[in-house]
LUMMARLUM-208820 format. One record per residue (C-alpha): residue number from 1; residue in three letters; x, y, z. Coordinates in pm, whole numbers, plus 32768, in hexadecimal, padded with zeros to 4 digits. Layout:
// LUMMARLUM-208820
PT / NUM / ala / X / Y / Z
...
This chain:
// LUMMARLUM-208820
PT / 1 / met / EB10 / F0C7 / C3EE
PT / 2 / leu / EA9C / EFF3 / C516
PT / 3 / arg / EAB7 / F11F / C5FE
PT / 4 / lys / E9DF / F1F1 / C515
PT / 5 / met / E8DD / F0DB / C4FF
PT / 6 / met / E8C8 / F0B6 / C679
PT / 7 / ser / E8AB / F22E / C6A1
PT / 8 / arg / E788 / F232 / C5AC
PT / 9 / ile / E6D4 / F11E / C667
PT / 10 / ala / E703 / F1C9 / C7B7
PT / 11 / asp / E68A / F31C / C73D
PT / 12 / pro / E51C / F30F / C6CF
PT / 13 / ser / E52C / F47A / C65C
PT / 14 / ile / E5EC / F40D / C527
PT / 15 / trp / E520 / F2D9 / C4D4
PT / 16 / pro / E490 / F2ED / C373
PT / 17 / val / E32C / F368 / C345
PT / 18 / ala / E238 / F251 / C2ED
PT / 19 / ser / E1A0 / F25B / C193
PT / 20 / lys / E02E / F298 / C15A
PT / 21 / arg / E00F / F136 / C0D1
PT / 22 / arg / E09B / F09A / C20D
PT / 23 / thr / DFCA / F17B / C2EC
PT / 24 / ala / DE8B / F11F / C230
PT / 25 / ala / DEDB / EFAB / C255
PT / 26 / trp / DF1C / EFCD / C3CA
PT / 27 / ala / DDDA / F093 / C3FD
PT / 28 / lys / DD18 / EF63 / C37F
PT / 29 / leu / DD92 / EEA3 / C4B1
PT / 30 / arg / DC95 / EF65 / C57F
PT / 31 / thr / DB8D / EE81 / C4E6
PT / 32 / lys / DB54 / ED10 / C52A
PT / 33 / lys / DB5D / ECC4 / C3B7
PT / 34 / gly / DCA8 / ED77 / C38F
PT / 35 / arg / DD46 / ECB6 / C4AF
PT / 36 / asn / DCC3 / EB65 / C43B
PT / 37 / thr / DD31 / EBA0 / C2D3
PT / 38 / ser / DE91 / EC12 / C327
PT / 39 / gly / DED6 / EB42 / C45C
PT / 40 / gln / DF56 / EC80 / C4FF
PT / 41 / leu / DEE8 / ED61 / C619
PT / 42 / ile / DF3D / EEAF / C6B5
PT / 43 / val / DFDA / EEC6 / C80E
PT / 44 / glu / DFD3 / F01E / C8AD
PT / 45 / gly / E082 / F0B5 / C9DB
PT / 46 / val / E1DA / F092 / CA73
PT / 47 / arg / E18B / EF67 / CB51
PT / 48 / gln / E0CA / EEA3 / CA4C
PT / 49 / val / E1D0 / EEDC / C93E
PT / 50 / cys / E2E6 / EE72 / CA2B
PT / 51 / glu / E229 / ED33 / CA85
PT / 52 / ala / E1F8 / ECE1 / C916
PT / 53 / leu / E36A / ED15 / C8CD
PT / 54 / ile / E3DA / EC50 / CA00
PT / 55 / ser / E2FD / EB2C / C99A
PT / 56 / glu / E3AF / EB2F / C849
PT / 57 / cys / E272 / EB59 / C77C
PT / 58 / pro / E2D2 / EB98 / C610
PT / 59 / val / E2CD / ED12 / C5E7
PT / 60 / glu / E286 / EDB5 / C499
PT / 61 / ala / E2B2 / EF1A / C50F
PT / 62 / leu / E2EB / EFF3 / C63E
PT / 63 / leu / E230 / F13C / C625
PT / 64 / ala / E25B / F28A / C6D4
PT / 65 / ala / E182 / F3BD / C6BC
PT / 66 / asp / E257 / F4E1 / C648
PT / 67 / ser / E217 / F5A6 / C785
PT / 68 / pro / E2E3 / F5DF / C8C1
PT / 69 / glu / E210 / F4E3 / C983
PT / 70 / gly / E218 / F3DE / C86E
PT / 71 / leu / E38F / F3F4 / C83A
PT / 72 / ala / E3CB / F3E5 / C9B3
PT / 73 / ser / E2EF / F2AD / C9CC
PT / 74 / ala / E3AF / F205 / C8B2
PT / 75 / arg / E4F6 / F24E / C965
PT / 76 / arg / E468 / F1B0 / CAA2
PT / 77 / val / E416 / F074 / C9DF
PT / 78 / leu / E573 / F063 / C948
PT / 79 / ala / E610 / F09D / CA9E
PT / 80 / gln / E557 / EF6E / CB2C
PT / 81 / val / E561 / EE7A / CA0A
PT / 82 / glu / E666 / EE31 / C905
PT / 83 / his / E5A2 / EE50 / C7C1
PT / 84 / arg / E623 / ED4F / C6C9
PT / 85 / ser / E51E / ED31 / C5B9
PT / 86 / gly / E435 / EE06 / C4EB
PT / 87 / glu / E459 / EF60 / C45C
PT / 88 / met / E42D / F0A7 / C518
PT / 89 / phe / E35B / F1CC / C4A5
PT / 90 / arg / E2E0 / F320 / C511
PT / 91 / leu / E17C / F38C / C4CB
PT / 92 / ala / E0E3 / F4E4 / C4E1
PT / 93 / thr / E001 / F4F2 / C612
PT / 94 / arg / DEC9 / F4F5 / C537
PT / 95 / glu / DF3F / F3C1 / C479
PT / 96 / phe / DFA2 / F310 / C5BB
PT / 97 / leu / DE43 / F342 / C646
PT / 98 / arg / DDBA / F2BD / C4FE
PT / 99 / val / DE73 / F177 / C53D
PT / 100 / cys / DE36 / F162 / C6B6
PT / 101 / asp / DCEC / F18E / C76D
PT / 102 / thr / DD5C / F1F4 / C8C9
PT / 103 / val / DCC9 / F345 / C92A
PT / 104 / his / DDF5 / F3B0 / C9FD
PT / 105 / ser / DF0B / F2F8 / C94B
PT / 106 / ala / E06F / F2E3 / C9CA
PT / 107 / gly / E0DD / F308 / C860
PT / 108 / val / E18B / F1BA / C831
PT / 109 / ala / E105 / F07B / C793
PT / 110 / ala / E175 / EF3C / C6E6
PT / 111 / ile / E0E7 / EE77 / C5C5
PT / 112 / ile / E11B / ED08 / C616
PT / 113 / asn / E0D4 / EBC0 / C56C
PT / 114 / trp / E00A / EB08 / C672
PT / 115 / gln / DECD / EA3D / C685
PT / 116 / pro / DE50 / E967 / C7A8
PT / 117 / ala / DE72 / E7F0 / C788
PT / 118 / gly / DD46 / E71C / C727
PT / 119 / trp / DC9D / E5F5 / C7CE
PT / 120 / glu / DD6A / E4FD / C705
PT / 121 / ser / DEA6 / E570 / C7B8
PT / 122 / phe / DE13 / E554 / C917
PT / 123 / pro / DE79 / E3E8 / C95E
PT / 124 / ser / DFE7 / E449 / C935
PT / 125 / ile / DFCD / E54B / CA4E
PT / 126 / arg / E013 / E4A2 / CB99
PT / 127 / ala / DF48 / E570 / CC8A
PT / 128 / arg / DE9D / E502 / CDCD
PT / 129 / his / DDE9 / E646 / CE20
PT / 130 / leu / DD0F / E6D4 / CD0B
PT / 131 / leu / DC2B / E7FF / CCE4
PT / 132 / phe / DB0D / E7E4 / CBEA
PT / 133 / cys / DA66 / E92D / CB85
PT / 134 / asp / D90A / E8EF / CAFC
PT / 135 / arg / D821 / E9EB / CA57
PT / 136 / leu / D8E7 / EB18 / CAD0
PT / 137 / ala / D880 / EC46 / CA01
PT / 138 / asp / D95A / ED4E / CAA8
PT / 139 / pro / DAC2 / ED52 / CA24
PT / 140 / gly / DB31 / EE06 / CB5F
PT / 141 / asn / DAB3 / ECE9 / CC38
PT / 142 / leu / DB5A / EBE6 / CB5C
PT / 143 / gly / DCA8 / EC9B / CB5E
PT / 144 / thr / DC96 / ECCC / CCD7
PT / 145 / leu / DC4D / EB59 / CD0B
PT / 146 / val / DD7A / EAFC / CC33
PT / 147 / arg / DE55 / EBE9 / CCFF
PT / 148 / thr / DDCF / EB60 / CE49
PT / 149 / ala / DDF8 / E9F7 / CDD9
PT / 150 / ala / DF64 / EA36 / CD81
PT / 151 / gly / DF9F / EAE8 / CECA
PT / 152 / leu / DF06 / E9D4 / CF9E
PT / 153 / gly / DFCA / E8C0 / CEF5
PT / 154 / met / DEBC / E82D / CE18
PT / 155 / gln / DF5A / E76D / CCFD
PT / 156 / ala / DE73 / E7AE / CBD4
PT / 157 / val / DD42 / E87B / CB73
PT / 158 / leu / DC3B / E7EE / CA89
PT / 159 / val / DB36 / E8C6 / C9E0
PT / 160 / gly / D9F2 / E843 / C94E
PT / 161 / ser / D987 / E88E / C7EB
PT / 162 / asn / D866 / E961 / C870
PT / 163 / ala / D947 / EA58 / C929
PT / 164 / val / D9E8 / EB9B / C8B9
PT / 165 / glu / DB29 / EB67 / C7F4
PT / 166 / leu / DC79 / EB57 / C89F
PT / 167 / thr / DD1A / EC3B / C79B
PT / 168 / asn / DC2B / ED59 / C7E1
PT / 169 / pro / DD0A / EE88 / C834
PT / 170 / lys / DC4B / EEC3 / C979
PT / 171 / thr / DC88 / ED59 / C9DF
PT / 172 / ile / DDFB / ED80 / C99B
PT / 173 / arg / DE0F / EEC4 / CA63
PT / 174 / ala / DD48 / EE3A / CB89
PT / 175 / ser / DE30 / ED0E / CB9B
PT / 176 / ala / DF56 / EDFE / CBD1
PT / 177 / gly / E02C / ED20 / CAF5
PT / 178 / ala / DFE3 / EBE3 / CBBC
PT / 179 / ile / DF3A / EB51 / CA89
PT / 180 / phe / E09A / EB14 / CA00
PT / 181 / arg / E10D / EA66 / CB40
PT / 182 / ile / E006 / E956 / CB6A
PT / 183 / pro / DF84 / E85C / CA68
PT / 184 / val / DE33 / E8D0 / C9DF
PT / 185 / ile / DD4F / E7F7 / C90E
PT / 186 / ala / DC38 / E88D / C83B
PT / 187 / asp / DAEE / E804 / C7B5
PT / 188 / val / DAE5 / E6DC / C8A3
PT / 189 / pro / D9B4 / E5F9 / C874
PT / 190 / ile / D907 / E5B5 / C9BE
PT / 191 / glu / D895 / E44D / C99C
PT / 192 / pro / D9E7 / E3C6 / C91C
PT / 193 / phe / DA91 / E486 / CA35
PT / 194 / ile / D9AE / E3E8 / CB3C
PT / 195 / ala / D9F1 / E292 / CAA3
PT / 196 / trp / DB68 / E2D2 / CAB0
PT / 197 / cys / DB52 / E337 / CC1E
PT / 198 / glu / DA90 / E1FB / CC77
PT / 199 / ala / DB88 / E120 / CBBC
PT / 200 / his / DCB3 / E1BE / CC6C
PT / 201 / arg / DC17 / E1D3 / CDCA
PT / 202 / tyr / DBF5 / E34D / CDD1
PT / 203 / ile / DAE6 / E3E8 / CEA8
PT / 204 / val / DA1C / E4F6 / CDFB
PT / 205 / tyr / D9AD / E608 / CEEC
PT / 206 / ala / D8B1 / E703 / CE69
PT / 207 / ala / D849 / E847 / CF0E
PT / 208 / asp / D6D2 / E869 / CF44
PT / 209 / leu / D630 / E954 / D03D
PT / 210 / thr / D4F4 / E889 / D071
PT / 211 / arg / D556 / E71B / D080
PT / 212 / gly / D6C3 / E715 / D0E5
PT / 213 / arg / D75E / E6BB / D233
PT / 214 / ser / D830 / E7BD / D2E5
PT / 215 / ala / D939 / E6CF / D36D
PT / 216 / ile / DA47 / E636 / D292
PT / 217 / pro / DA10 / E4BD / D2A4
PT / 218 / gln / DB2F / E3D6 / D2FF
PT / 219 / pro / DBC6 / E359 / D1B9
PT / 220 / pro / DBCC / E1DF / D185
PT / 221 / ala / DD0D / E116 / D17D
PT / 222 / gly / DDB4 / E0EF / D02C
PT / 223 / leu / DD2B / E236 / CFA6
PT / 224 / gly / DDC2 / E29B / CE5B
PT / 225 / gly / DD71 / E40B / CE84
PT / 226 / trp / DC50 / E4FD / CE80
PT / 227 / ala / DBAB / E606 / CDAC
PT / 228 / leu / DAE5 / E734 / CE21
PT / 229 / val / D9D3 / E7B3 / CD3B
PT / 230 / ile / D96A / E921 / CD4A
PT / 231 / gly / D843 / E99E / CC7F
PT / 232 / gly / D7CC / EAF0 / CC0A
PT / 233 / glu / D71A / EBD1 / CD02
PT / 234 / thr / D5DC / EBF2 / CC38
PT / 235 / ser / D5DC / EAB9 / CB61
PT / 236 / gly / D657 / E9C1 / CC66
PT / 237 / leu / D6DF / E86E / CC01
PT / 238 / asp / D68D / E79F / CAD1
PT / 239 / ala / D58A / E68F / CB11
PT / 240 / ala / D689 / E589 / CAA4
PT / 241 / trp / D735 / E59E / CBF7
PT / 242 / ser / D600 / E510 / CCA3
PT / 243 / lys / D61E / E3D5 / CBD3
PT / 244 / gly / D779 / E37D / CC54
PT / 245 / lys / D80C / E320 / CDA4
PT / 246 / val / D82E / E47B / CE36
PT / 247 / gln / D855 / E4EC / CF9E
PT / 248 / trp / D7A9 / E63A / CFD2
PT / 249 / leu / D847 / E749 / D0A9
PT / 250 / arg / D7C6 / E894 / D127
PT / 251 / ile / D848 / E9B9 / D1EF
PT / 252 / pro / D769 / EA15 / D318
PT / 253 / met / D6D9 / EB71 / D2EA
PT / 254 / gln / D658 / EC6E / D3E4
PT / 255 / arg / D4E5 / ECB4 / D3C6
PT / 256 / gly / D495 / EDC2 / D2CB
PT / 257 / val / D5C7 / ED81 / D1F0
PT / 258 / glu / D565 / ECCE / D0B2
PT / 259 / ser / D6B1 / EC43 / D037
PT / 260 / phe / D823 / EC7F / D007
PT / 261 / asn / D8C0 / ECF4 / CEC4
PT / 262 / ala / D92E / EBC2 / CDF9
PT / 263 / ala / DA9D / EC1B / CE18
PT / 264 / val / DA80 / EC4E / CF90
PT / 265 / ala / D9C3 / EB08 / CFC2
PT / 266 / gly / DAC3 / EA51 / CEF1
PT / 267 / ala / DBE2 / EAE1 / CFBB
PT / 268 / ile / DB44 / EA7C / D107
PT / 269 / leu / DAF8 / E918 / D09A
PT / 270 / met / DC48 / E8E5 / CFEF
PT / 271 / asp / DCF9 / E952 / D12C
PT / 272 / arg / DC27 / E86C / D207
PT / 273 / leu / DC5F / E742 / D123
PT / 274 / cys / DDD5 / E782 / D10A
PT / 275 / gln / DDE8 / E79A / D285
PT / 276 / ser / DD20 / E65B / D2B6
PT / 277 / gly / DE3E / E57D / D246
PT / 278 / ala / DD6A / E4D5 / D13A
């Protein structure tokens, strides 16, 4: 019996076909309301699904498009990660694309129970190097910043309430699964965050092309940590940052170039701050 069960798990071509009721429920996860109501989200692609499984996110279902590419992708996931929880289903290619929104899909996805932590949980996260994403409207930029922060050794990412949601499928894809590897905090209020930083001797650095300094200042003795704030390319930073103790940074630009992409600017400044020894 155990051998038959393991064979069924390892062979996506004999997974049961998902019911229309399940498929309709999963399709609702493409909307913000559907994700917020259910507390679930869709993770697409071999790498992202593997990252979600490795991080031990609670998995409701592992899905494979009933096509040669989809079944091959599901086998690649199972070859890399021991899948311990959740059911496994095949979906006709049309139904799979109804659930997922990737144009050129690899044909494998997971439905996971995951939501970012809230501000109330932030004090329990012991992190010295923080990234704060403020007023970012592009989910691709947000996901890329999460991925870059994880890669450079940042210890937490905070997202303001006026930014695009972390559970947006494009954010998840752009993070390449890193969103499951680094603590992420959603809907962070700016003024309480600034007050927390001042109380715990954290320097708040904010990127600003017009008033920032290009050199990383020498950090004072007894520094608790630091936070880098990156704003949206068109909307900039919330006015609340100007009311707090903020050190402004900028990246020198060649004449004729207006600005860097938010994700690129964030990557450059995160790297410089991490290398500064602050």
